[in-house]
TILUMVO-235067 format. One record per atom (N, C-alpha, C): residue number from 1; residue in three letters; x negated, y negated, z. Coordinates in pm, whole numbers, plus 50000, padded with zeros to 5 digits. Atoms other than C-alpha are relative to their C-alpha. Last residue first. Layout:
   k   r  east north    up
 NUM ALA     X     Y     Z
...
END
This chain:
   k   r  east north    up
 286 SER 50006 49925 49874
 286 SER 09881 11928 45384
 286 SER 49867 49978 50071
 285 PHE 49968 50085 49887
 285 PHE 09939 11654 45127
 285 PHE 49989 50073 50133
 284 PRO 50087 50118 49991
 284 PRO 09754 11822 44842
 284 PRO 50026 49916 50124
 283 PHE 49942 50117 50063
 283 PHE 09935 12151 44911
 283 PHE 49909 49880 50019
 282 ASN 50106 50097 50032
 282 ASN 09711 12443 44999
 282 ASN 50059 49882 49923
 281 THR 49967 50086 50113
 281 THR 09948 12682 45174
 281 THR 49887 49898 49980
 280 GLN 50052 50136 49993
 280 GLN 09843 12973 45397
 280 GLN 50041 49922 49875
 279 HIS 50044 50056 50129
 279 HIS 10046 13289 45440
 279 HIS 49957 49855 50017
 278 GLN 50146 50004 50006
 278 GLN 10053 13423 45798
 278 GLN 49948 49938 49871
 277 LEU 50046 50117 49925
 277 LEU 10419 13332 45841
 277 LEU 49847 49988 50000
 276 ILE 49977 50119 50082
 276 ILE 10507 13581 45565
 276 ILE 49944 49875 50069
 275 GLU 50097 50000 50110
 275 GLU 10349 13869 45760
 275 GLU 50011 49872 49917
 274 SER 50132 50023 49940
 274 SER 10544 13790 46079
 274 SER 49893 49992 49892
 273 ILE 50005 50143 49968
 273 ILE 10866 13761 45877
 273 ILE 49862 49965 50057
 272 ASN 50010 50076 50125
 272 ASN 10808 14106 45726
 272 ASN 49985 49851 50025
 271 HIS 50135 49980 50054
 271 HIS 10736 14264 46069
 271 HIS 49979 49917 49873
 270 LYS 50090 50070 49907
 270 LYS 11053 14116 46219
 270 LYS 49855 50009 49951
 269 ASN 49996 50142 50036
 269 ASN 11243 14229 45909
 269 ASN 49908 49917 50090
 268 ASN 50056 50015 50134
 268 ASN 11132 14589 45969
 268 ASN 49994 49854 49958
 267 ASP 50146 49989 49994
 267 ASP 11188 14578 46344
 267 ASP 49936 49977 49864
 266 ASN 50044 49863 49974
 266 ASN 11543 14450 46312
 266 ASN 49848 50004 49992
 265 TYR 50113 49985 49908
 265 TYR 11725 14118 46313
 265 TYR 49974 50148 50023
 264 VAL 49967 49913 49886
 264 VAL 11941 14099 46004
 264 VAL 49877 50016 50088
 263 THR 50112 49911 49971
 263 THR 11868 13803 45778
 263 THR 50031 50079 50127
 262 LEU 50071 50031 49878
 262 LEU 12202 13658 45674
 262 LEU 49888 50102 50023
 261 GLU 49971 49907 49892
 261 GLU 12300 13710 45313
 261 GLU 49916 49963 50122
 260 ASP 49992 50072 49872
 260 ASP 12270 13394 45106
 260 ASP 50039 50094 50115
 259 GLY 50008 49903 49891
 259 GLY 12158 13527 44767
 259 GLY 49997 49929 50135
 258 TRP 49882 50004 49913
 258 TRP 12282 13261 44528
 258 TRP 49998 50102 50113
 257 ARG 49945 50135 49984
 257 ARG 11968 13169 44337
 257 ARG 50111 49994 50104
 256 PHE 50102 50087 49942
 256 PHE 11773 13492 44379
 256 PHE 50059 49863 50033
 255 ALA 50021 49956 49863
 255 ALA 12072 13719 44322
 255 ALA 49901 49910 50072
 254 HIS 49877 50009 49922
 254 HIS 12174 13520 44014
 254 HIS 49978 50039 50146
 253 TYR 49932 50130 50010
 253 TYR 11829 13454 43866
 253 TYR 50120 49993 50095
 252 SER 50095 50111 50003
 252 SER 11562 13724 43895
 252 SER 50067 49863 49993
 251 PHE 50093 49996 49889
 251 PHE 11784 14012 44008
 251 PHE 49911 49877 50007
 250 TYR 49926 50000 49873
 250 TYR 12081 13936 43783
 250 TYR 49904 49992 50118
 249 LYS 49960 50136 49964
 249 LYS 11852 13837 43497
 249 LYS 50077 49995 50132
 248 MET 50059 50039 49873
 248 MET 11679 14174 43491
 248 MET 50051 49866 50050
 247 PHE 49933 49929 49892
 247 PHE 11906 14325 43221
 247 PHE 49943 49964 50138
 246 LEU 49873 49948 50050
 246 LEU 11837 14102 42922
 246 LEU 50076 50075 50109
 245 HIS 49893 50069 49926
 245 HIS 11568 13933 43132
 245 HIS 50138 50043 49953
 244 GLY 49941 49910 49902
 244 GLY 11343 14202 42983
 244 GLY 50107 49934 50084
 243 MET 49863 49973 50041
 243 MET 11290 13957 42698
 243 MET 50069 50103 50091
 242 GLN 49909 50095 49934
 242 GLN 10985 13836 42889
 242 GLN 50145 50020 49958
 241 THR 50022 50139 50037
 241 THR 10807 14151 42772
 241 THR 50097 49911 50076
 240 MET 50138 50037 49964
 240 MET 10760 14513 42881
 240 MET 49968 49855 49968
 239 LEU 50019 49977 49856
 239 LEU 11127 14608 42890
 239 LEU 49864 49954 50047
 238 ILE 49943 50113 49924
 238 ILE 11175 14442 42550
 238 ILE 49983 50017 50151
 237 TRP 50085 50120 50001
 237 TRP 10932 14690 42394
 237 TRP 50056 49888 50087
 236 ILE 50112 49984 49907
 236 ILE 11114 15008 42490
 236 ILE 49923 49870 50015
 235 MET 49945 49951 49873
 235 MET 11452 14933 42334
 235 MET 49891 50013 50105
 234 LEU 49960 50116 49920
 234 LEU 11275 14726 42066
 234 LEU 50058 50041 50136
 233 PHE 50119 50070 49953
 233 PHE 11096 15035 41931
 233 PHE 50038 49885 50094
 232 PHE 50063 49914 49899
 232 PHE 11417 15236 41911
 232 PHE 49878 49931 50060
 231 GLY 49918 50006 49879
 231 GLY 11588 14946 41732
 231 GLY 49942 50084 50112
 230 LEU 50034 50128 49935
 230 LEU 11300 14924 41486
 230 LEU 50080 49981 50127
 229 LEU 50136 49984 49947
 229 LEU 11352 15294 41413
 229 LEU 49953 49872 50070
 228 LEU 49995 49925 49875
 228 LEU 11727 15236 41378
 228 LEU 49862 50015 50063
 227 HIS 49926 50083 49905
 227 HIS 11689 14965 41114
 227 HIS 50003 50067 50137
 226 LEU 50099 50098 49955
 226 LEU 11428 15179 40937
 226 LEU 50062 49905 50104
 225 SER 50098 49928 49919
 225 SER 11683 15464 40921
 225 SER 49893 49906 50054
 224 PHE 49937 49975 49871
 224 PHE 11954 15225 40800
 224 PHE 49904 50073 50094
 223 ALA 49986 50127 49930
 223 ALA 11729 15093 40522
 223 ALA 50060 50021 50139
 222 ALA 50131 50040 49949
 222 ALA 11625 15444 40417
 222 ALA 50009 49872 50081
 221 SER 50020 50144 50020
 221 SER 11984 15559 40383
 221 SER 49869 49959 50065
 220 GLY 49981 50039 50140
 220 GLY 12073 15926 40333
 220 GLY 49984 49852 49973
 219 LEU 49883 50088 50006
 219 LEU 12126 15999 40702
 219 LEU 50025 49949 49859
 218 SER 50024 50134 50050
 218 SER 11889 16297 40692
 218 SER 50130 49920 49993
 217 VAL 49989 50012 50146
 217 VAL 11968 16601 40906
 217 VAL 49984 49854 49961
 216 PHE 50104 50085 50055
 216 PHE 11863 16696 41260
 216 PHE 50004 49998 49847
 215 ASN 49995 49964 50141
 215 ASN 12185 16830 41415
 215 ASN 49905 49908 49923
 214 PHE 50136 49955 50032
 214 PHE 12121 16814 41786
 214 PHE 49994 50054 49857
 213 LYS 49996 49857 50036
 213 LYS 12500 16790 41834
 213 LYS 49862 50060 49972
 212 ILE 49928 49926 49897
 212 ILE 12491 16457 42022
 212 ILE 49994 50151 49975
 211 LEU 50075 50012 49875
 211 LEU 12223 16303 41801
 211 LEU 50064 50085 50110
 210 ASN 50120 49918 50012
 210 ASN 12381 16430 41482
 210 ASN 49920 50001 50130
 209 ALA 49956 49860 49999
 209 ALA 12717 16287 41589
 209 ALA 49880 50094 49992
 208 MET 49960 49965 49864
 208 MET 12556 15952 41676
 208 MET 50041 50147 50010
 207 PHE 50120 49993 49917
 207 PHE 12377 15934 41339
 207 PHE 50035 50044 50142
 206 ALA 50075 49882 50044
 206 ALA 12692 16021 41143
 206 ALA 49875 50018 50085
 205 CYS 49932 49882 49946
 205 CYS 12892 15768 41347
 205 CYS 49925 50128 49963
 204 GLY 50022 49996 49856
 204 GLY 12641 15493 41270
 204 GLY 50062 50124 50064
 203 LEU 50141 49966 49980
 203 LEU 12642 15570 40899
 203 LEU 49969 50014 50149
 202 ASP 50012 49856 50027
 202 ASP 13023 15572 40906
 202 ASP 49856 50047 50014
 201 PHE 49936 49925 49893
 201 PHE 13029 15230 41074
 201 PHE 49981 50150 49980
 200 PHE 50099 50002 49892
 200 PHE 12785 15078 40824
 200 PHE 50051 50084 50117
 199 SER 49952 50036 49866
 199 SER 13030 15182 40551
 199 SER 49888 50010 50102
 198 PRO 49854 50017 49993
 198 PRO 12994 15215 40172
 198 PRO 50049 49952 50137
 197 ASN 49935 49873 49967
 197 ASN 12617 15153 40176
 197 ASN 50150 49977 50015
 196 PHE 50018 49903 50108
 196 PHE 12416 14877 40008
 196 PHE 50054 50139 50032
 195 SER 49967 50050 50135
 195 SER 12520 14571 40209
 195 SER 50002 50110 49894
 194 TRP 49858 50040 50004
 194 TRP 12535 14720 40560
 194 TRP 50042 49964 49858
 193 ALA 49922 49876 49989
 193 ALA 12202 14899 40511
 193 ALA 50149 49970 49991
 192 ALA 50019 49929 50127
 192 ALA 12046 14573 40390
 192 ALA 50081 50129 49998
 191 LEU 49917 50069 50097
 191 LEU 12197 14389 40686
 191 LEU 49989 50065 49863
 190 GLY 49861 49966 49973
 190 GLY 12049 14647 40920
 190 GLY 50094 49936 49899
 189 PHE 49981 49862 50046
 189 PHE 11707 14611 40760
 189 PHE 50145 50045 50022
 188 LEU 50008 49999 50147
 188 LEU 11734 14234 40801
 188 LEU 50018 50139 49942
 187 ALA 49871 50041 50054
 187 ALA 11855 14268 41162
 187 ALA 50000 50000 49847
 186 TYR 49900 49899 49962
 186 TYR 11550 14468 41268
 186 TYR 50136 49968 49939
 185 VAL 50024 49889 50093
 185 VAL 11326 14225 41077
 185 VAL 50099 50113 50026
 184 ILE 49956 50044 50132
 184 ILE 11482 13935 41271
 184 ILE 49983 50111 49897
 183 PHE 49854 49995 50002
 183 PHE 11449 14120 41601
 183 PHE 50054 49957 49863
 182 ALA 49961 49859 50000
 182 ALA 11079 14186 41535
 182 ALA 50152 50014 49994
 181 GLY 50020 49945 50134
 181 GLY 11024 13820 41439
 181 GLY 50043 50145 49991
 180 LEU 49895 50054 50086
 180 LEU 11178 13698 41765
 180 LEU 49989 50057 49859
 179 ASN 49870 49950 49955
 179 ASN 10957 13927 41970
 179 ASN 50113 49954 49909
 178 PHE 49991 49859 50037
 178 PHE 10643 13851 41766
 178 PHE 50137 50056 50037
 177 PHE 49976 49993 50145
 177 PHE 10698 13476 41794
 177 PHE 50015 50144 49953
 176 HIS 49869 50060 50030
 176 HIS 10736 13488 42171
 176 HIS 50035 50014 49852
 175 GLU 49895 49905 49962
 175 GLU 10443 13730 42207
 175 GLU 50139 49947 49969
 174 ALA 49983 49907 50112
 174 ALA 10211 13499 42012
 174 ALA 50112 50100 50029
 173 THR 50113 49909 50021
 173 THR 10264 13242 42286
 173 THR 50030 50088 49878
 172 SER 49976 49894 50098
 172 SER 10489 12937 42320
 172 SER 49873 50082 49978
 171 TYR 49967 49877 49929
 171 TYR 10454 12736 42641
 171 TYR 50022 50117 49905
 170 GLN 50094 49977 49890
 170 GLN 10278 12425 42514
 170 GLN 50022 50134 50068
 169 LYS 50130 49959 50056
 169 LYS 10462 12435 42182
 169 LYS 49901 50039 50111
 168 LEU 50004 49854 50009
 168 LEU 10792 12424 42373
 168 LEU 49866 50051 49946
 167 GLY 49996 49941 49868
 167 GLY 10735 12061 42475
 167 GLY 49985 50151 49996
 166 GLU 50125 50027 49932
 166 GLU 10620 11934 42137
 166 GLU 49996 50063 50139
 165 ASP 49972 50072 49875
 165 ASP 10912 12100 41956
 165 ASP 49870 49985 50081
 164 THR 49987 50145 50021
 164 THR 10810 12188 41598
 164 THR 50021 49921 50129
 163 LEU 50108 50054 50082
 163 LEU 10679 12545 41605
 163 LEU 50001 49848 49993
 162 ARG 50125 49980 49927
 162 ARG 10896 12659 41897
 162 ARG 49880 49943 49922
 161 ARG 50001 50094 49887
 161 ARG 11197 12504 41725
 161 ARG 49870 50013 50080
 160 MET 50025 50135 50050
 160 MET 11119 12683 41400
 160 MET 49994 49898 50113
 159 ILE 50140 50004 50043
 159 ILE 11092 13017 41579
 159 ILE 49964 49860 49952
 158 LEU 50081 50005 49877
 158 LEU 11422 12952 41758
 158 LEU 49851 49996 49967
 157 SER 49989 50134 49943
 157 SER 11594 12865 41429
 157 SER 49914 49986 50125
 156 THR 50079 50089 50085
 156 THR 11466 13186 41268
 156 THR 50002 49857 50055
 155 GLY 50142 49970 49980
 155 GLY 11597 13391 41560
 155 GLY 49910 49909 49919
 154 GLY 50042 50049 49869
 154 GLY 11937 13219 41552
 154 GLY 49852 50023 50024
 153 VAL 49992 50147 49998
 153 VAL 11983 13265 41177
 153 VAL 49949 49944 50132
 152 ILE 50091 50056 50101
 152 ILE 11859 13625 41170
 152 ILE 49997 49847 50006
 151 ILE 50138 49974 49958
 151 ILE 12021 13732 41497
 151 ILE 49901 49936 49903
 150 GLY 50027 50083 49883
 150 GLY 12352 13566 41406
 150 GLY 49855 50016 50047
 149 LEU 50019 50137 50049
 149 LEU 12347 13724 41060
 149 LEU 49965 49906 50114
 148 MET 50131 50003 50065
 148 MET 12294 14063 41223
 148 MET 49970 49863 49941
 147 GLY 50106 49989 49900
 147 GLY 12583 14006 41460
 147 GLY 49862 49991 49938
 146 LEU 50010 50129 49931
 146 LEU 12819 13881 41190
 146 LEU 49886 50001 50101
 145 MET 50047 50099 50095
 145 MET 12752 14189 40974
 145 MET 49977 49865 50069
 144 SER 50139 49965 50033
 144 SER 12780 14424 41269
 144 SER 49941 49899 49903
 143 ILE 50089 50059 49899
 143 ILE 13090 14241 41395
 143 ILE 49854 50036 49974
 142 ALA 49996 50146 49997
 142 ALA 13279 14307 41070
 142 ALA 49899 49943 50099
 141 ASN 50057 50050 50124
 141 ASN 13177 14669 41008
 141 ASN 49996 49847 49999
 140 VAL 50145 49980 49997
 140 VAL 13242 14746 41374
 140 VAL 49933 49947 49874
 139 VAL 50060 50092 49903
 139 VAL 13589 14591 41370
 139 VAL 49848 50011 49998
 138 ASN 49988 50137 50049
 138 ASN 13698 14763 41049
 138 ASN 49932 49900 50093
 137 ARG 50082 50015 50121
 137 ARG 13567 15105 41154
 137 ARG 50002 49855 49952
 136 LEU 50139 50009 49958
 136 LEU 13713 15071 41505
 136 LEU 49907 49979 49880
 135 PHE 50018 50128 49930
 135 PHE 14059 14996 41364
 135 PHE 49854 49980 50039
 134 THR 49992 50104 50103
 134 THR 14039 15285 41118
 134 THR 49976 49862 50062
 133 ILE 50126 49994 50074
 133 ILE 13922 15518 41395
 133 ILE 49996 49892 49894
 132 ILE 50104 50044 49908
 132 ILE 14213 15410 41616
 132 ILE 49864 49996 49929
 131 PHE 50001 50147 49994
 131 PHE 14461 15430 41324
 131 PHE 49892 49947 50095
 130 ASN 49928 50044 49881
 130 ASN 14370 15794 41255
 130 ASN 49986 49848 50015
 129 SER 49888 50086 50042
 129 SER 14248 15845 40899
 129 SER 50083 49950 50118
 128 ASP 50054 50126 50053
 128 ASP 13909 15975 41013
 128 ASP 50110 49902 49963
 127 SER 50022 50013 50145
 127 SER 14096 16242 41212
 127 SER 49944 49863 49963
 126 VAL 49921 50111 50054
 126 VAL 14058 16288 41588
 126 VAL 49962 49978 49854
 125 GLY 49901 49960 50099
 125 GLY 13918 16634 41661
 125 GLY 50086 49890 49942
 124 LEU 49885 49940 49931
 124 LEU 13721 16596 41984
 124 LEU 50115 50033 49905
 123 ILE 50045 49868 49954
 123 ILE 13405 16538 41779
 123 ILE 50116 50074 50069
 122 LYS 50008 49913 50117
 122 LYS 13585 16252 41604
 122 LYS 49960 50142 50039
 121 LEU 49863 49970 50043
 121 LEU 13685 16092 41935
 121 LEU 49999 50097 49881
 120 ILE 49946 49904 49902
 120 ILE 13326 16122 42059
 120 ILE 50142 50039 49962
 119 THR 50064 49871 50026
 119 THR 13203 15953 41742
 119 THR 50054 50107 50094
 118 ALA 49936 49942 50119
 118 ALA 13456 15670 41781
 118 ALA 49942 50138 49969
 117 PHE 49863 49963 49963
 117 PHE 13336 15601 42136
 117 PHE 50070 50069 49883
 116 LEU 50011 49883 49912
 116 LEU 12970 15604 42027
 116 LEU 50139 50051 50039
 115 ILE 50037 49886 50086
 115 ILE 13051 15370 41737
 115 ILE 49990 50128 50084
 114 MET 49878 49967 50075
 114 MET 13231 15134 41978
 114 MET 49974 50119 49907
 113 PHE 49911 49927 49909
 113 PHE 12931 15146 42212
 113 PHE 50131 50039 49932
 112 THR 50061 49870 49970
 112 THR 12698 15051 41928
 112 THR 50089 50083 50090
 111 GLY 49979 49913 50115
 111 GLY 12930 14773 41809
 111 GLY 49945 50139 50022
 110 VAL 49859 49959 49996
 110 VAL 12930 14620 42157
 110 VAL 50031 50096 49886
 109 ILE 49986 49911 49884
 109 ILE 12548 14618 42157
 109 ILE 50143 50052 50010
 108 MET 50063 49874 50035
 108 MET 12532 14474 41804
 108 MET 50013 50101 50113
 107 MET 49916 49932 50099
 107 MET 12785 14205 41892
 107 MET 49942 50136 49962
 106 TYR 49881 49948 49930
 106 TYR 12594 14112 42207
 106 TYR 50089 50078 49904
 105 LEU 50042 49883 49922
 105 LEU 12270 14083 42008
 105 LEU 50119 50062 50072
 104 GLY 50027 49892 50094
 104 GLY 12439 13852 41757
 104 GLY 49958 50127 50071
 103 LEU 49869 49948 50040
 103 LEU 12579 13642 42041
 103 LEU 49984 50115 49901
 102 HIS 49946 49919 49891
 102 HIS 12228 13607 42181
 102 HIS 50134 50062 49963
 101 PHE 50089 49885 49980
 101 PHE 12084 13487 41850
 101 PHE 50054 50094 50106
 100 PRO 49976 49904 50109
 100 PRO 12383 13264 41772
 100 PRO 49914 50126 50014
  99 TYR 49874 49929 49983
  99 TYR 12345 13115 42124
  99 TYR 50033 50094 49884
  98 THR 50013 49875 49927
  98 THR 11973 13041 42097
  98 THR 50132 50076 50012
  97 ARG 50093 49907 50063
  97 ARG 11983 12782 41821
  97 ARG 50000 50137 50069
  96 PHE 49954 49976 50137
  96 PHE 12289 12574 41911
  96 PHE 49909 50098 49925
  95 TRP 49885 49909 49996
  95 TRP 12192 12614 42278
  95 TRP 50048 50034 49859
  94 LEU 50050 49864 49992
  94 LEU 11847 12458 42218
  94 LEU 50117 50100 49994
  93 LYS 50073 49975 50125
  93 LYS 12002 12132 42101
  93 LYS 49945 50143 49996
  92 LEU 49906 49967 50107
  92 LEU 12255 12145 42386
  92 LEU 49929 50032 49868
  91 ASN 50086 50006 50119
  91 ASN 11992 12159 42658
  91 ASN 50082 50042 49878
  90 HIS 50125 50074 49979
  90 HIS 12141 12094 43003
  90 HIS 49910 49988 49877
  89 GLN 49987 50122 49921
  89 GLN 12509 12189 42981
  89 GLN 49873 49914 49995
  88 PHE 49904 50090 50065
  88 PHE 12491 12440 42697
  88 PHE 50008 49867 50072
  87 THR 50068 50056 50118
  87 THR 12176 12595 42844
  87 THR 50090 49902 49927
  86 ALA 50100 50096 49951
  86 ALA 12352 12636 43179
  86 ALA 49925 49935 49884
  85 HIS 49938 50123 49952
  85 HIS 12659 12793 43016
  85 HIS 49897 49896 50043
  84 LEU 50121 50078 49971
  84 LEU 12475 13057 42817
  84 LEU 50038 49861 50049
  83 PHE 49993 50131 50066
  83 PHE 12818 13173 42688
  83 PHE 49876 49913 50021
  82 LEU 49929 49998 50128
  82 LEU 12828 13547 42756
  82 LEU 49994 49868 49925
  81 ALA 50050 49897 50091
  81 ALA 12561 13575 43026
  81 ALA 50064 49991 49862
  80 GLU 50138 50026 50037
  80 GLU 12628 13244 43202
  80 GLU 49951 50099 49895
  79 GLN 50003 50130 50067
  79 GLN 13007 13269 43206
  79 GLN 49859 49968 49952
  78 LEU 49950 49979 50136
  78 LEU 12982 13639 43286
  78 LEU 49995 49870 49920
  77 MET 50100 49923 50074
  77 MET 12760 13566 43586
  77 MET 50044 50022 49856
  76 ALA 50117 50085 50026
  76 ALA 12985 13287 43713
  76 ALA 49896 50074 49917
  75 LYS 49961 50103 50097
  75 LYS 13301 13498 43676
  75 LYS 49880 49913 49963
  74 LEU 49986 49937 50131
  74 LEU 13138 13795 43848
  74 LEU 50034 49898 49892
  73 ASP 50133 49964 50049
  73 ASP 13022 13582 44141
  73 ASP 50007 50056 49859
  72 GLY 50066 50126 50030
  72 GLY 13367 13430 44182
  72 GLY 49860 50022 49946
  71 MET 49949 50041 50130
  71 MET 13524 13774 44158
  71 MET 49938 49867 49957
  70 HIS 50080 49935 50104
  70 HIS 13297 13885 44442
  70 HIS 50048 49962 49859
  69 ASP 49917 49994 50120
  69 ASP 13456 13630 44675
  69 ASP 49918 50058 49884
  68 VAL 50078 50028 50121
  68 VAL 13272 13705 45000
  68 VAL 50089 50022 49878
  67 HIS 49936 49952 50123
  67 HIS 13471 13680 45324
  67 HIS 49917 49956 49880
  66 ARG 50021 50076 50123
  66 ARG 13273 13652 45648
  66 ARG 50072 50064 49882
  65 LYS 50034 49908 50108
  65 LYS 13408 13787 45974
  65 LYS 49993 49921 49870
  64 HIS 49891 49960 50091
  64 HIS 13405 13513 46232
  64 HIS 49949 50097 49894
  63 THR 49908 49915 49924
  63 THR 13176 13465 46535
  63 THR 50114 50053 49913
  62 TRP 50064 49871 49972
  62 TRP 12883 13339 46329
  62 TRP 50091 50095 50078
  61 TRP 49988 49909 50113
  61 TRP 13102 13063 46186
  61 TRP 49943 50138 50029
  60 ASP 50041 49870 49944
  60 ASP 13137 12892 46524
  60 ASP 50007 50110 49893
  59 LYS 50052 50010 49864
  59 LYS 13319 12608 46349
  59 LYS 49973 50140 50056
  58 GLN 49905 49962 49895
  58 GLN 13365 12678 45980
  58 GLN 49933 49993 50138
  57 ASP 49914 50116 49971
  57 ASP 13148 12487 45735
  57 ASP 50089 50027 50121
  56 MET 50052 50070 49883
  56 MET 12888 12766 45761
  56 MET 50080 49874 50034
  55 PHE 49937 49942 49881
  55 PHE 13101 12979 45528
  55 PHE 49950 49932 50127
  54 SER 50037 49861 49973
  54 SER 12993 12747 45251
  54 SER 50070 50048 50125
  53 GLY 50002 49957 49861
  53 GLY 13074 12417 45084
  53 GLY 49959 50145 50016
  52 GLY 50135 49969 49958
  52 GLY 12978 12281 44744
  52 GLY 49988 50043 50145
  51 TYR 50063 50122 49948
  51 TYR 13307 12104 44677
  51 TYR 49860 50027 50055
  50 ALA 49954 50117 50076
  50 ALA 13468 12360 44446
  50 ALA 49934 49872 50049
  49 ALA 50096 50027 50107
  49 ALA 13258 12641 44599
  49 ALA 50036 49874 49922
  48 LYS 50103 50093 49950
  48 LYS 13468 12617 44916
  48 LYS 49899 49963 49891
  47 LYS 49952 50138 50013
  47 LYS 13760 12771 44727
  47 LYS 49895 49899 50046
  46 GLY 49858 50018 50027
  46 GLY 13571 13100 44685
  46 GLY 50037 49854 49984
  45 GLU 49938 50068 49885
  45 GLU 13228 13106 44850
  45 GLU 50149 49972 49976
  44 HIS 49924 49906 49918
  44 HIS 13117 13368 44597
  44 HIS 50055 49938 50129
  43 PRO 49871 49954 50054
  43 PRO 13030 13101 44342
  43 PRO 50079 50091 50091
  42 VAL 50018 49856 50015
  42 VAL 12760 12930 44554
  42 VAL 50135 50060 49959
  41 PRO 49899 49906 49946
  41 PRO 12775 12553 44505
  41 PRO 49964 50146 49972
  40 TYR 49854 50003 50016
  40 TYR 12518 12500 44639
  40 TYR 50038 49930 49870
  39 LEU 49971 50053 50133
  39 LEU 12153 12599 44641
  39 LEU 50151 50007 49975
  38 GLU 49893 50100 49989
  38 GLU 12088 12635 45015
  38 GLU 50031 49935 49865
  37 TRP 50040 50126 50064
  37 TRP 11758 12811 44946
  37 TRP 50104 49890 50013
  36 ARG 49877 50070 50038
  36 ARG 11800 13101 45187
  36 ARG 49965 49861 49949
  35 VAL 49986 50125 49926
  35 VAL 11465 13278 45181
  35 VAL 50125 49929 49952
  34 HIS 49936 50113 50067
  34 HIS 11465 13641 45067
  34 HIS 50013 49880 50094
  33 LEU 49874 50028 49932
  33 LEU 11212 13873 45225
  33 LEU 50062 49873 49943
  32 PRO 50009 50033 49857
  32 PRO 10942 13940 44969
  32 PRO 50138 49977 50059
  31 SER 49946 50131 49967
  31 SER 11005 14119 44640
  31 SER 49988 49973 50150
  30 ALA 50109 50099 49990
  30 ALA 10770 14409 44567
  30 ALA 50050 49862 50042
  29 SER 50093 49959 49894
  29 SER 11024 14684 44643
  29 SER 49889 49897 50020
  28 LEU 49934 50008 49870
  28 LEU 11299 14509 44445
  28 LEU 49903 50035 50113
  27 TYR 49970 50140 49969
  27 TYR 11080 14443 44141
  27 TYR 50057 49987 50141
  26 THR 50127 50066 49968
  26 THR 10937 14795 44142
  26 THR 50023 49856 50041
  25 ARG 50048 49949 49871
  25 ARG 11285 14948 44161
  25 ARG 49872 49931 50043
  24 VAL 49913 50054 49895
  24 VAL 11417 14727 43883
  24 VAL 49950 50042 50137
  23 LYS 50022 50145 49995
  23 LYS 11121 14804 43656
  23 LYS 50083 49937 50113
  22 ALA 50129 50026 49936
  22 ALA 11128 15177 43734
  22 ALA 49976 49850 50017
  21 TYR 49989 49963 49858
  21 TYR 11499 15203 43657
  21 TYR 49871 49965 50074
  20 ALA 49910 50098 49939
  20 ALA 11456 15012 43330
  20 ALA 50014 50027 50149
  19 LEU 50074 50125 49981
  19 LEU 11151 15223 43241
  19 LEU 50086 49893 50066
  18 VAL 50103 49980 49898
  18 VAL 11339 15550 43298
  18 VAL 49926 49871 50029
  17 LEU 49936 49978 49870
  17 LEU 11652 15442 43111
  17 LEU 49897 50013 50112
  16 PHE 49933 50124 49958
  16 PHE 11460 15294 42817
  16 PHE 50058 50015 50140
  15 GLY 50101 50097 49959
  15 GLY 11227 15593 42794
  15 GLY 50061 49871 50050
  14 ILE 50049 49957 49869
  14 ILE 11518 15836 42786
  14 ILE 49899 49900 50054
  13 ILE 49888 50008 49906
  13 ILE 11684 15643 42502
  13 ILE 49955 50037 50141
  12 ALA 49968 50142 49977
  12 ALA 11358 15585 42314
  12 ALA 50111 49985 50104
  11 ALA 50107 50057 49917
  11 ALA 11242 15948 42353
  11 ALA 50030 49854 50034
  10 TYR 49983 49948 49863
  10 TYR 11575 16079 42223
  10 TYR 49897 49938 50094
   9 ALA 49876 50055 49946
   9 ALA 11553 15849 41918
   9 ALA 50022 50046 50143
   8 ILE 50031 50138 49961
   8 ILE 11188 15940 41856
   8 ILE 50123 49934 50062
   7 LEU 50077 49989 49876
   7 LEU 11290 16307 41858
   7 LEU 49961 49862 50052
   6 TYR 49905 49979 49890
   6 TYR 11558 16221 41602
   6 TYR 49928 50015 50133
   5 PHE 49914 50118 49988
   5 PHE 11305 16068 41362
   5 PHE 50095 50015 50119
   4 LEU 50078 50100 49925
   4 LEU 11057 16351 41425
   4 LEU 50084 49874 50025
   3 THR 50000 49955 49860
   3 THR 11322 16602 41310
   3 THR 49926 49900 50088
   2 THR 49867 50031 49947
   2 THR 11369 16402 40989
   2 THR 50010 50039 50147
   1 MET 49995 50145 49979
   1 MET 10994 16412 40924
   1 MET 50135 49959 50060
END
């Protein structure tokens, strides 16, 4: 049974990477030729973004080399991803519910990478008493607790809002409630493991070390094992649901909204444009 547990872990990691790659590749190959939407301000316009301008402001712009401010794009994406800036601006009531949930997920993800880093250090011979390991242990134990509480509180609040908000009721499906409920249960098992074991960090390091060394031994905590099993399930499940925006948001939001690359004239694009022009519209006023 213990061996099966670790085999499920390997399958979840490999499955996540393969499905994520396939999802991105399928999305990009199926996407039609991008249409410039003129949705200003565009963050990578640098100083021009302050007043909603673009490289087209410049006289004879097509004769000049274009400068793209990638730091502007990165800043805008981080601002949206880390703080849900648009939700804060346009739907503050929802932000107070969804931000704890997202922040909790971010904390769990950061904690996982910190555990992986600490495990590698230990394998390389760094002592448990080393100040780096001690620092990581304290930080991970703290953010894991806060992250799981954030997921539980935020997820429960989002379920309640979907049940009570007249607007959201129309768009809420069983999948929405199942997804939020699965994350809440995942966090509850994690919180139980955090509460009834000496160190959540040490449990995580033991699991990571076993995974890296192919050492299939029991972790000694049923709650932590169930927490991980639900995590393995969610790694695959979110890729097949609307929660896939966790990593697809760049392609479906940022690149779509601010993609303003010029259409290069070539045979392939000429063919694509010809196909698009054949599409018929059925607007009431047409």
